[in-house]
Structure formats: C-alpha cells, structure tokens
C-alpha positions as CSV (number, residue, x, y, z in Angstrom):
1,M,-101.7,106.6,-102.6
2,E,-105.8,107.3,-103.0
3,Q,-105.3,106.5,-106.6
4,L,-103.1,103.0,-106.1
5,V,-106.1,101.7,-104.0
6,S,-108.9,102.4,-106.2
7,M,-107.1,100.4,-108.6
8,G,-107.4,97.6,-106.0
9,F,-104.5,97.5,-104.0
10,S,-104.5,97.4,-100.2
11,S,-103.4,100.6,-98.3
12,D,-100.2,98.8,-96.9
13,L,-99.2,97.8,-100.4
14,A,-99.8,101.3,-101.7
15,A,-97.8,102.8,-98.9
16,E,-94.5,100.7,-99.4
17,A,-94.6,101.0,-103.2
18,L,-94.7,104.7,-102.5
19,T,-92.3,104.7,-99.8
20,A,-90.1,102.5,-102.1
21,T,-90.1,104.7,-105.0
22,G,-89.7,108.2,-103.0
23,G,-93.7,108.8,-103.4
24,D,-93.4,111.0,-106.4
25,S,-94.9,108.9,-109.2
26,I,-98.3,106.7,-109.5
27,Q,-96.7,104.9,-112.4
28,K,-93.4,104.1,-110.5
29,A,-95.6,103.1,-107.2
30,T,-97.4,100.5,-110.0
31,D,-94.6,99.2,-111.6
32,W,-93.0,98.5,-108.4
33,I,-95.9,96.5,-106.9
34,L,-96.4,94.5,-109.9
35,S,-92.8,93.6,-110.6
36,H,-92.1,93.3,-106.9
37,R,-95.4,92.0,-104.8
38,S,-97.4,90.2,-107.5
39,S,-97.6,86.8,-109.1
40,P,-99.0,86.6,-112.5
41,Q,-102.3,84.9,-111.0
42,S,-102.9,88.4,-109.3
43,T,-101.7,90.6,-111.9
44,A,-104.3,89.0,-113.9
45,T,-107.2,89.5,-111.4
46,L,-106.2,93.3,-110.8
47,Q,-106.1,93.9,-114.5
48,P,-109.6,94.6,-115.0
49,K,-110.0,97.0,-112.2
50,L,-106.9,98.9,-113.7
51,D,-108.6,99.0,-117.0
52,R,-111.4,100.2,-115.5
53,F,-109.9,102.9,-113.2
54,L,-107.9,104.4,-116.4
55,R,-111.7,104.6,-118.2
56,L,-112.7,106.6,-114.9
57,H,-109.7,108.4,-114.6
58,P,-107.9,108.6,-118.0
59,K,-105.6,111.8,-116.8
60,A,-104.3,109.7,-113.8
61,L,-101.4,108.8,-114.6
62,A,-100.3,112.1,-117.2
63,P,-98.7,114.3,-114.1
64,A,-96.5,111.1,-112.9
65,M,-95.6,110.8,-116.3
66,G,-93.9,114.4,-116.8
67,D,-93.2,116.3,-119.8
68,D,-91.7,113.5,-121.3
69,S,-94.5,112.2,-123.5
70,S,-92.3,109.7,-125.4
71,K,-91.7,107.2,-122.4
72,R,-93.8,104.3,-122.1
73,P,-95.2,101.9,-119.6
74,N,-93.7,99.2,-118.2
75,P,-95.0,96.4,-120.0
76,K,-95.6,94.0,-117.4
77,T,-98.1,96.2,-116.1
78,Q,-100.6,95.7,-118.8
79,I,-102.0,98.7,-118.5
80,H,-103.4,99.5,-122.0
81,V,-103.6,103.6,-122.4
82,A,-102.7,103.9,-126.1
83,A,-104.3,103.2,-129.6
84,D,-101.7,101.1,-130.8
85,D,-101.4,98.7,-127.4
86,S,-105.8,98.6,-127.7
87,N,-105.1,97.6,-131.4
88,K,-102.4,94.7,-130.4
89,R,-104.8,93.4,-127.4
90,H,-107.0,92.7,-130.6
91,K,-105.0,90.9,-132.6
92,L,-103.8,88.9,-129.7
93,S,-107.6,87.8,-128.7
94,S,-108.2,86.9,-132.3
95,S,-105.2,84.8,-132.4
96,S,-106.1,83.2,-129.5
97,H,-109.8,82.7,-131.0
98,R,-108.5,80.6,-133.6
99,Q,-106.2,78.1,-131.8
100,H,-108.7,77.1,-129.4
101,Q,-110.9,76.5,-132.6
102,P,-111.3,72.7,-133.4
103,L,-108.6,71.2,-135.6
104,S,-111.8,70.7,-138.4
105,E,-112.6,73.7,-138.4
106,R,-109.1,75.2,-138.5
107,M,-108.4,72.7,-141.8
108,R,-111.9,73.9,-143.2
109,P,-111.1,74.1,-147.1
110,R,-111.2,78.2,-148.2
111,T,-112.1,77.2,-152.1
112,L,-113.4,74.8,-154.1
113,D,-110.0,73.4,-155.2
114,D,-109.0,72.8,-151.7
115,V,-112.3,70.3,-151.3
116,V,-111.0,66.6,-151.0
117,G,-113.8,64.2,-152.5
118,Q,-117.4,64.7,-153.9
119,D,-115.6,64.4,-157.5
120,H,-119.5,63.9,-158.8
121,L,-120.2,67.7,-157.7
122,L,-116.8,69.4,-158.6
123,S,-115.7,68.2,-162.1
124,P,-114.9,70.8,-164.8
125,S,-118.1,70.2,-165.9
126,S,-120.5,70.1,-162.8
127,L,-123.2,72.4,-162.0
128,L,-121.0,73.7,-159.2
129,R,-118.2,74.4,-161.3
130,S,-120.0,76.7,-164.4
131,A,-122.1,78.3,-161.5
132,V,-119.2,79.8,-160.3
133,E,-117.5,80.5,-163.3
134,S,-120.7,82.4,-164.7
135,N,-121.2,84.0,-161.2
136,R,-124.7,82.7,-161.1
137,L,-125.0,80.5,-158.3
138,P,-128.6,78.9,-158.1
139,S,-130.6,77.8,-155.0
140,I,-129.5,74.5,-153.5
141,V,-129.9,72.0,-150.9
142,F,-126.7,69.6,-150.2
143,W,-127.8,66.1,-148.6
144,G,-125.0,64.0,-147.2
145,P,-123.7,62.5,-144.2
146,P,-121.9,64.6,-141.5
147,G,-118.4,65.6,-141.8
148,T,-118.3,65.1,-145.8
149,G,-118.1,68.7,-146.8
150,K,-121.3,70.4,-147.0
151,T,-120.7,73.6,-145.1
152,S,-117.2,73.7,-146.6
153,I,-118.4,73.4,-150.1
154,A,-121.3,76.1,-149.5
155,K,-118.5,78.8,-148.1
156,S,-115.7,77.9,-150.9
157,L,-118.4,78.8,-153.7
158,I,-118.3,82.2,-152.8
159,N,-114.5,82.4,-152.5
160,S,-114.2,80.5,-155.7
161,S,-116.5,83.1,-157.7
162,K,-115.0,85.4,-160.0
163,D,-115.8,88.2,-158.0
164,P,-116.2,87.2,-154.4
165,S,-117.4,90.8,-153.2
166,L,-120.2,90.9,-155.3
167,Y,-121.8,88.3,-152.9
168,R,-122.4,88.9,-148.8
169,F,-122.1,85.3,-147.0
170,V,-125.1,85.1,-144.0
171,S,-124.6,81.7,-141.9
172,L,-127.2,80.6,-139.9
173,S,-128.0,77.5,-138.1
174,A,-131.6,75.9,-137.8
175,V,-130.5,74.7,-134.2
176,T,-130.1,78.5,-133.0
177,S,-132.1,80.4,-135.1
178,G,-135.3,80.9,-135.7
179,V,-137.7,82.7,-138.3
180,K,-137.0,86.4,-136.8
181,D,-133.1,85.9,-137.8
182,V,-134.3,84.6,-141.0
183,R,-136.2,87.7,-141.6
184,D,-133.5,90.1,-140.6
185,A,-131.6,88.3,-142.8
186,V,-133.6,88.7,-146.0
187,E,-134.2,92.1,-144.5
188,S,-130.7,93.5,-144.9
189,A,-130.2,91.5,-148.0
190,K,-133.2,93.3,-149.6
191,R,-131.4,96.8,-148.9
192,L,-128.5,95.9,-150.4
193,N,-130.2,94.6,-153.7
194,L,-132.0,98.3,-153.7
195,E,-128.5,99.8,-153.1
196,G,-127.2,97.6,-156.2
197,K,-124.6,96.7,-153.9
198,K,-124.2,92.7,-153.0
199,R,-126.5,89.9,-153.6
200,T,-126.9,87.8,-149.8
201,V,-126.3,84.1,-150.1
202,L,-128.0,82.9,-147.4
203,F,-126.4,79.4,-145.7
204,M,-128.9,77.7,-143.5
205,D,-127.1,74.6,-141.7
206,E,-129.2,71.9,-140.5
207,V,-131.9,73.1,-142.1
208,H,-134.1,69.7,-141.7
209,R,-134.7,71.0,-138.1
210,F,-137.3,73.7,-139.4
211,N,-140.7,72.7,-139.4
212,K,-143.3,73.5,-142.2
213,S,-144.2,77.0,-141.0
214,Q,-140.7,77.6,-140.9
215,Q,-139.5,76.6,-143.7
216,D,-142.5,78.6,-145.8
217,T,-140.7,81.9,-144.9
218,F,-138.1,80.7,-147.4
219,L,-140.3,80.4,-150.1
220,P,-141.4,83.9,-151.3
221,V,-137.4,85.3,-150.8
222,I,-135.9,82.7,-153.0
223,E,-139.0,83.0,-155.6
224,D,-138.0,86.7,-155.9
225,G,-134.1,86.4,-155.6
226,S,-134.2,88.8,-152.6
227,I,-131.4,86.0,-151.2
228,L,-129.7,82.8,-152.9
229,F,-130.7,80.1,-150.5
230,I,-128.1,77.2,-149.7
231,G,-129.3,74.6,-146.9
232,A,-127.3,71.7,-145.5
233,T,-129.0,68.6,-144.2
234,T,-128.2,65.2,-142.8
235,E,-131.6,63.7,-143.6
236,N,-133.2,62.6,-146.4
237,P,-135.5,66.0,-147.9
238,S,-137.8,63.8,-149.4
239,F,-139.5,63.3,-145.9
240,H,-138.2,66.6,-143.7
241,L,-138.0,69.5,-146.3
242,I,-141.6,70.5,-147.8
243,T,-142.2,69.9,-151.7
244,P,-142.4,73.9,-152.9
245,L,-138.8,74.4,-151.3
246,L,-137.7,71.4,-153.2
247,S,-139.1,72.5,-156.2
248,R,-137.3,75.8,-155.9
249,C,-133.5,74.4,-155.7
250,R,-131.4,72.0,-156.6
251,V,-130.7,68.9,-154.3
252,L,-126.9,67.9,-154.6
253,T,-126.2,64.5,-152.5
254,L,-122.4,64.2,-151.2
255,N,-121.3,60.7,-150.0
256,P,-119.2,59.5,-147.3
257,L,-115.6,60.1,-147.7
258,K,-113.4,57.1,-149.0
259,P,-110.4,56.6,-147.0
260,N,-107.7,57.9,-149.1
261,H,-109.9,60.8,-149.0
262,V,-109.7,61.3,-145.4
263,E,-106.1,60.3,-145.4
264,T,-105.5,63.4,-147.8
265,L,-106.9,65.8,-145.2
266,L,-105.1,64.0,-142.2
267,R,-101.6,64.4,-143.7
268,R,-102.8,68.1,-144.7
269,A,-103.2,68.8,-140.9
270,V,-100.0,67.4,-140.1
271,D,-98.2,69.3,-142.8
272,D,-99.5,72.5,-142.5
273,S,-98.1,74.3,-139.3
274,E,-100.2,77.4,-139.4
275,R,-103.6,75.9,-139.1
276,G,-103.0,72.2,-138.4
277,L,-100.8,70.5,-135.8
278,P,-97.5,71.8,-134.6
279,N,-94.4,71.4,-135.8
280,S,-93.2,69.5,-132.9
281,V,-95.7,67.0,-133.5
282,E,-94.9,63.8,-135.6
283,V,-97.7,61.4,-136.8
284,D,-96.9,58.1,-137.5
285,D,-98.1,56.6,-140.9
286,S,-100.4,53.9,-139.0
287,V,-102.1,56.2,-137.5
288,I,-103.3,58.2,-140.4
289,E,-104.5,55.0,-141.7
290,F,-106.2,54.0,-138.6
291,L,-108.1,57.1,-138.8
292,A,-109.2,57.6,-142.5
293,N,-110.0,54.0,-142.3
294,N,-112.3,54.2,-138.7
295,C,-114.1,57.4,-139.1
296,D,-116.7,56.0,-141.2
297,G,-116.4,58.6,-144.0
298,D,-116.5,61.6,-141.8
299,A,-113.6,64.0,-141.9
300,R,-114.8,65.9,-138.9
301,V,-114.4,62.5,-136.7
302,A,-110.9,61.7,-138.4
303,L,-109.7,65.4,-137.5
304,N,-111.0,65.6,-134.4
305,A,-109.4,62.5,-133.3
306,L,-105.9,63.6,-134.6
307,E,-106.1,66.6,-132.3
308,I,-107.0,64.9,-129.4
309,S,-104.0,62.1,-130.7
310,A,-101.8,64.9,-130.5
311,T,-102.8,66.4,-127.6
312,M,-102.3,63.6,-125.3
313,A,-99.0,62.6,-127.0
314,T,-97.8,66.3,-126.2
315,T,-99.2,65.4,-122.3
316,R,-97.4,62.7,-122.3
317,A,-94.0,63.3,-123.8
318,G,-93.6,67.3,-124.0
319,T,-91.7,68.8,-127.2
320,D,-90.8,66.3,-129.8
321,A,-93.9,64.1,-129.3
322,V,-94.9,61.5,-131.4
323,V,-98.4,60.2,-132.0
324,S,-98.6,56.6,-131.7
325,I,-101.3,53.8,-132.7
326,D,-102.5,53.4,-128.9
327,D,-103.0,57.5,-129.3
328,A,-105.5,57.0,-132.0
329,K,-107.3,54.4,-130.3
330,E,-107.7,56.1,-127.1
331,A,-108.9,59.0,-129.0
332,L,-111.3,57.3,-131.3
333,Q,-112.8,55.2,-128.5
334,C,-114.3,52.4,-131.0
335,K,-114.9,52.4,-134.6
336,H,-117.1,55.3,-135.3
337,L,-120.7,53.8,-137.1
338,A,-123.0,56.4,-139.2
339,Y,-126.4,55.1,-137.5
340,D,-129.3,57.0,-136.8
341,K,-132.1,54.9,-134.9
342,A,-134.6,57.8,-136.6
343,G,-133.1,58.7,-139.6
344,E,-131.8,57.6,-142.8
345,Q,-129.5,54.8,-141.8
346,H,-132.1,53.4,-140.1
347,Y,-134.5,52.4,-142.6
348,N,-131.3,51.8,-145.3
349,L,-129.9,48.7,-142.9
350,I,-133.2,47.4,-142.2
351,S,-134.2,47.1,-145.6
352,A,-130.5,45.6,-146.3
353,L,-131.3,43.0,-143.5
354,H,-134.9,42.1,-144.7
355,K,-133.3,42.1,-148.5
356,S,-130.9,39.7,-147.2
357,M,-132.6,37.2,-145.6
358,R,-135.4,37.3,-148.7
359,G,-132.5,36.4,-151.1
360,G,-131.4,33.3,-148.5
361,D,-128.4,34.8,-147.8
362,A,-127.7,34.1,-144.2
363,N,-124.1,35.9,-144.2
364,A,-125.1,38.9,-145.3
365,A,-128.5,39.0,-142.8
366,I,-126.0,38.4,-139.8
367,Y,-123.6,41.4,-140.6
368,W,-126.9,44.0,-141.2
369,L,-127.8,42.8,-138.2
370,A,-124.5,43.4,-136.4
371,R,-124.6,46.9,-138.0
372,M,-127.5,47.8,-136.7
373,L,-126.7,46.3,-132.7
374,E,-123.4,47.9,-133.2
375,G,-125.3,51.4,-133.9
376,G,-127.8,51.1,-130.9
377,E,-130.7,49.8,-132.8
378,E,-133.6,48.5,-130.2
379,P,-133.3,44.7,-130.2
380,L,-136.8,44.4,-129.9
381,Y,-137.5,46.4,-133.2
382,I,-135.7,44.1,-135.0
383,A,-137.2,41.5,-133.5
384,R,-140.9,42.5,-134.5
385,R,-139.3,43.1,-138.2
386,L,-138.5,39.1,-138.1
387,I,-142.2,38.1,-137.2
388,R,-143.3,40.1,-140.0
389,F,-140.9,38.6,-142.4
390,A,-141.8,35.2,-140.7
391,S,-145.3,36.1,-142.5
392,E,-144.6,38.3,-145.5
393,D,-141.6,35.8,-147.2
394,I,-142.2,32.9,-145.9
395,G,-145.9,32.1,-144.6
396,L,-147.1,28.7,-145.7
397,A,-143.8,27.2,-147.0
398,D,-142.7,27.1,-143.5
399,P,-145.1,27.7,-140.6
400,S,-143.0,27.2,-138.1
401,A,-140.9,30.1,-138.7
402,L,-143.7,32.3,-137.2
403,T,-143.2,30.3,-133.8
404,Q,-139.3,31.1,-134.3
405,A,-140.2,34.4,-134.6
406,V,-142.2,35.2,-131.7
407,A,-139.8,33.1,-129.6
408,C,-136.7,34.8,-130.6
409,Y,-139.0,38.2,-129.6
410,Q,-140.0,36.4,-126.2
411,A,-137.1,35.6,-125.7
412,S,-134.9,39.1,-126.2
413,H,-137.7,40.9,-124.5
414,F,-136.3,38.7,-121.2
415,L,-132.3,38.6,-121.5
416,G,-132.5,42.2,-123.2
417,M,-128.9,43.4,-125.0
418,P,-126.1,42.3,-125.1
419,E,-127.1,38.7,-124.4
420,C,-130.0,38.4,-126.7
421,N,-127.8,39.4,-129.7
422,V,-127.3,35.8,-130.3
423,I,-131.1,34.9,-130.4
424,L,-131.5,37.6,-132.9
425,A,-128.3,36.1,-134.9
426,Q,-130.3,32.6,-134.9
427,C,-133.3,33.8,-135.6
428,T,-132.0,35.5,-138.7
429,A,-130.4,32.8,-139.8
430,Y,-133.0,30.1,-139.4
431,L,-135.5,32.9,-141.7
432,A,-132.9,33.3,-144.0
433,L,-132.4,29.8,-144.9
434,A,-136.1,28.7,-144.7
435,P,-138.3,28.0,-147.7
436,K,-140.3,31.2,-149.2
437,S,-143.5,31.9,-150.2
438,I,-145.4,35.0,-150.4
439,A,-148.4,33.6,-151.3
440,V,-150.5,34.4,-148.0
441,Y,-149.0,37.9,-148.3
442,R,-150.2,38.1,-152.3
443,A,-153.6,37.0,-150.7
444,I,-154.5,39.3,-148.7
445,G,-153.5,42.3,-150.5
446,A,-155.7,41.0,-153.7
447,A,-158.7,40.9,-151.0
448,Q,-157.9,44.2,-149.3
449,K,-157.7,45.7,-152.8
450,V,-161.0,44.0,-154.3
451,V,-162.9,45.5,-150.7
452,K,-161.8,48.6,-151.4
453,D,-162.5,48.8,-155.0
454,S,-165.8,47.4,-153.6
455,V,-165.6,44.3,-156.4
456,G,-168.6,42.8,-155.6
457,Q,-170.3,45.7,-154.5
458,N,-169.2,44.5,-151.2
459,E,-172.1,42.0,-150.7
460,G,-173.4,41.1,-147.1
461,V,-173.2,37.8,-146.1
462,P,-174.8,35.0,-147.5
463,L,-177.7,33.8,-145.4
464,H,-176.7,30.4,-144.9
465,L,-173.3,31.5,-143.2
466,R,-175.0,33.8,-140.8
467,N,-174.9,33.0,-137.1
468,A,-178.8,32.9,-136.0
469,P,-178.6,33.5,-131.9
470,T,-182.6,34.0,-131.8
471,K,-185.7,32.4,-133.6
472,L,-186.4,35.8,-135.3
473,M,-183.1,35.3,-137.1
474,K,-184.2,31.9,-137.6
475,E,-187.3,32.8,-139.3
476,L,-185.8,35.3,-141.3
477,G,-183.5,32.6,-142.8
478,Y,-180.1,32.9,-141.2
479,G,-178.0,30.0,-141.4
480,K,-180.6,28.5,-143.2
481,E,-179.3,24.8,-145.4
482,Y,-175.8,25.5,-143.6
483,I,-174.3,22.2,-144.0
484,Y,-171.6,21.3,-141.2
485,P,-168.2,20.0,-142.7
486,P,-167.6,17.8,-139.9
487,S,-171.1,15.7,-140.3
488,D,-171.1,15.6,-143.6
489,P,-168.0,16.0,-145.7
490,S,-169.2,15.1,-149.0
491,S,-172.3,17.7,-148.7
492,A,-170.3,20.0,-147.4
493,A,-167.7,20.1,-150.3
494,G,-170.4,21.7,-152.6
495,Q,-170.9,24.5,-150.6
496,T,-169.9,27.9,-151.3
497,Y,-168.8,30.6,-149.0
498,L,-167.7,33.8,-151.0
499,P,-170.8,36.1,-151.8
500,P,-172.6,35.5,-154.8
501,S,-170.6,38.1,-157.5
502,L,-167.2,36.5,-156.2
503,L,-168.1,33.3,-156.7
504,H,-165.0,31.2,-157.6
505,H,-162.7,34.3,-157.2
506,K,-159.3,33.0,-156.3
507,F,-157.1,35.1,-154.0
508,L,-154.6,32.5,-152.4
509,E,-152.5,30.7,-154.9
510,W,-151.8,27.6,-153.2
511,P,-151.5,23.9,-154.4
512,E,-153.2,21.3,-153.0
513,G,-151.3,19.4,-150.2
514,A,-148.0,21.8,-150.8
515,S,-146.1,21.8,-147.5
516,G,-142.2,23.9,-146.7
517,D,-139.2,21.5,-147.7
518,F,-136.5,21.4,-145.1
519,Q,-134.3,18.9,-146.6
520,D,-131.6,21.2,-148.2
521,Q,-131.6,23.9,-145.7
522,E,-128.8,22.6,-143.7
523,H,-126.8,22.1,-147.3
524,R,-127.3,25.9,-147.8
525,L,-126.2,26.9,-144.8
C-alpha cells in the first residue's frame, strides 16, 4: 500500500484497489486504479509521479510480476519500464513536434530542385549550381524580402551537394545569438578541420541585426577558411553590413515571388498529405489564387494563411472540410504589404513618389502615396517631403506651391490619419501638375560649392555693404558709398553686391520677368 501511496494515489483508493485485486500484486492494483477510477486527465497528471517513483524504485514492480518476465504491463498504465518503450516515446514526441511546426516550416524545400522561383540564381549555369556540383561553396550573403527563400536555399545547398557528409550545417540567428555563440561554432569548426572530418557552414539569419563590432568576428574565420559563411538579410547590405564583410562574400539578391510561384507552393502543400494539409481538407482554386495574389510575394505569409484557413474550415465542418474564399480572407485579414518605415521599402517608395511628381504624373504619384499610407507611413513625414519638393522641383515656376505644401503639413497635423489622406493627395496632385523649375535648387548648390571650394578666397563683405551702427565703424568706411535703391533706382542699378573676385558671377539662371504658367494645368489633369 505504501508503494501505491508513493506513486501519488490516495490511501483510500490504494486500499480499495488492493482489496479488489486480492492484495498480492502492486501491478494489478495499479492497473485496476487506472482502468476503473482514473480519467484521462488524472492519468496524465499522475504519469510524472509514476515515472519519478520508478526511477527511484526500479525493482518495485518485479516481485509483483513474478517469474513470467514475458508479460507486459497494461498499456493503459503508460508506465515506461523498458528501453523499447522509451524509444517509442521519443519517436512520438518527435512526430508531435513536427505536427506543431508551422506549415511554412514543414513545406520548406529540401534540395535546390525543390526551390520555386529565383531562377536567376538557380539556373544550370549559375554560381550556386556550379558551386554545388564542384563541392566548393563560397561565402554568401542572401539579400531579399521575407518569405522569398533565403533560408531554404542556404539549407538546400548542403543537401544538393555531391557529398553532403562533407559539411556540417550550423544555423544561428542574430536575433537570439551573440558573439559567444559564434565563437563556440568557430572553435568546433576548427577542431573538425584539424581532424579532417567536415567543413562547417555557418548560417547566420538576420545578420543585419549584428552591429559592426559583432560583424567583425566573422572576418578572420572567413579569411582563413575556418568556416563557410552564409548570411541572410532583409535589409540593404550596403547600409547594414560592414564593407570588409561584403568584400569577403558574394551578395546574391532574391526577388519577391510571383503569384504563379506562390500558387505552386500552395498546391504542393495541399497535395502533400505527409508534410502539408490533411487529406480530409479540400481547398478551392479560388483560395489558392487569392492567397497567391495577396501575399505580396511572401510564401511564408501565403502558407501560414492557408494553414489558418484550413483550421477554421475544419473547426466549422469537422471532417471533409472545404476551405472557402471567406476563410482565406479572414485568415489573411488584409492584403499583405511589404513596407518597412525604416528600411529599404521606405526609401524606394518615397523615391517613386518624388520622381512621379517630378515627371508630372499625378496618377502615379497618388498611387505611391497610397502605398505609403497603407503601409503605415507617418503622414507628417510625407508632408515634409512635399514641402521640400515644392522648392526643389517647382521653385520660382510656381512660388505658391510652397504655400500649398506648408498648408498641407499644417492641415495634416491638425487632422491626422485617416482624414488627412485626401489633403496629402490634393497637395501631391497639385505639385505633380505644377510647372517645374530647378533654377533655385541649382543656384544654391552652385553657391555652396563656391564657398566650400574657397573660390574668391571667401573675401570679406565689401565695405559699402556693411552695416555701420557706431561712429567708429562709420569712420572705418563701413557703409560708405552705399546707394539706397528705393531712393535712387537709376544710380543703384550700377551698384555691385558680390565680392570683387566674384563680380558678374552668375548662380541663378532665370530670365528677366519670367513667371509660372498655369493655363494648361487643368488640361494636363
């Protein structure tokens, strides 16, 4: 009875079990309790106690089992006393872990032939194919948007090589790893190199998250060949990776996947019952097309949305569920937009907006404005860029453009989003349709260049242009012979204002009497 109590059973329940089974076998008593008095929940709760008891008392059940060692315990007890049972439990936990992985992870390509898209990197004559066939992999940095295959290609390189056993793949993430993890991987790689066993491929995901000093740790080990380095980044390497690291690696750019590529991946997930969706789930073609067209080239977004859609359909209908377009819309919530307010897309979109206005295309300018707003851009940032554009690209051709842009900023500040969207659109359209002139922009640039280059030796201000508020300054000649133009326009016409060495130097190229012309503005719209 004491043994049953130490397993976690109450004394009353232990006594009842011994009475019911004759009291001659702890094993029979345990089977009786778990078969007649325990719910699945309580069994699960008791299991850790049973396991702990058996570890402390490995021979506790031996006398009760008698001489018949071939008898197995009742499976309902879930008491793992044999090595075979332990192995089975390990296999079950591994399978369970795989089931809980996201669909995008389960469907990850295993070889380069499984990778969809990125044909410019995986053609038969490409660098990667040649490296794989010759078993001479270089150090690489993969740069591209999320969900385009950076990690998949990195892992597939090893599996696709002629002899994968020659390589050891170590995967780290700059989000969760530090310099110590890198050093540990490098030390292990050096030991393997000395033993002549394997070369280590160190994959660093989100490598742009490492600062400059952390990135420095890669330099010597890439240089001496201790590791093969493969980095993955969503940010422009020119801005986020140090130049010495870039000089030691080949930067390969990945493009957003096209809808037909995403469709291929989604259909593969539907058809693969082992790694993909269950056979009991049916997916309409319209669902696949919708997800492929609204994931913005991100396969991970599409696959995870498909899995959520299948879960919703199964919850609603049980077996033989059919995923509908409504399920897909609910899973995706809204169209996925690739936009990062501090990253590459931020600068790409503001550049597109600026150049569309400069080119006079109001339709394109409003489209790029909408892309930025829907991506979550700060409206006042856009308004500030419009103010700059009003002077840089329009300037004297329409001086009121600056007034319009400043008013746009103030109104956007008062209202905020979403109401200020039409204010930004109005100003964007006005600036796109306004006449353009970069005369002032060029003038200030030329003047600043003259000052920086010390053309004219940066002479002092001519005496007749200096202010003379004191008697001494007047005696020194400050303001002498200055002609006040409103009082004597004819004499003032010959007065000079530049330093002597820059006389007649022209910065602003602007015809006399020129002004903006708005007569064709409405016609252009």
